[in-house]
C-alpha positions, 0 to 999 in steps of 0.5 A: 718820142725823141728828146728833141721832138718832146721839146719842139712840141712844147716850143711850138705850144709856147709860141702858139700859146703866147707863153702863158702856162695854161695856154701852153698846156692847152695848145700842147694837148691840141698838138699832141692829139694830132699825133699817133697814139704811140707818139702820145705814149712816147711823150708821156714816157719822156715827160716822166723822165724829164720830171724824174731828172728834175726831182732834186732837192735844191730845185725844190728849195728854189720852188719853195723860195719862189712860191713862198712855200711848196708841198710835194704836189706843189713842187710837181706843179712848179715843174709843170710850170718850168716845162712851159718855159722851154728846154733851155730854161728847164735844163739850166734850172735842173743843173743850177736852180739858182739860175731861175733868179735871172728869169724876168718873171721870177724877178717880178714875182719877188715883188708881186708874190706871184706863184708859179704852177702848171698842173695842166702841163702835167696832164697833157699826154693823158688829155691828148690821148683821150682827145685822140682816141676817146679812151684812157691812156694805158698804164706804162708797164715800166714806169720811170723811177722817181729819185729818193730825196734823202738830202733835204735841208730846212727850206725855212732856214734863211742862212742855208737858203742864202748858202745854197741859192744865193741869187734866189735868196737875195730876191726872196729872203727878207733881210734881217731886221735891225 
């Protein structure tokens, strides 16, 4: 599956699912299950590449600020939600995690405390494969490596958050008490 095909399927699922992450995931499963099993496996491989490319410390820091804390599993689920936002938002967030501060739903979350997570989006290829074949998807013989993150910073360090992610910190880091 080509990159354009991967994101076009997600865009179609977004349009059909009304943008709500769980509905986008359900629609993506339905759309993908209509394809050949080889395409579903190709989608899974591409999803693994997308997730690997987004496995970045500053994006994790952004997820941490936005969701009020996030574990490694929570970061994975956050990236599932980020996939439901479409290619442009995803690519921009990977290149510049602070760009997430411009999203209306993120700005609203700074007031509401809403958290962003879509584990269902990460299960799309496996659910689609089961639906299409009544079998489990075979293991990838050459899994995509996940980058090692050795340059962690203390996500609770407000000054570091303000330095690295100034727009998100302005929304999510409380001003100092006077």
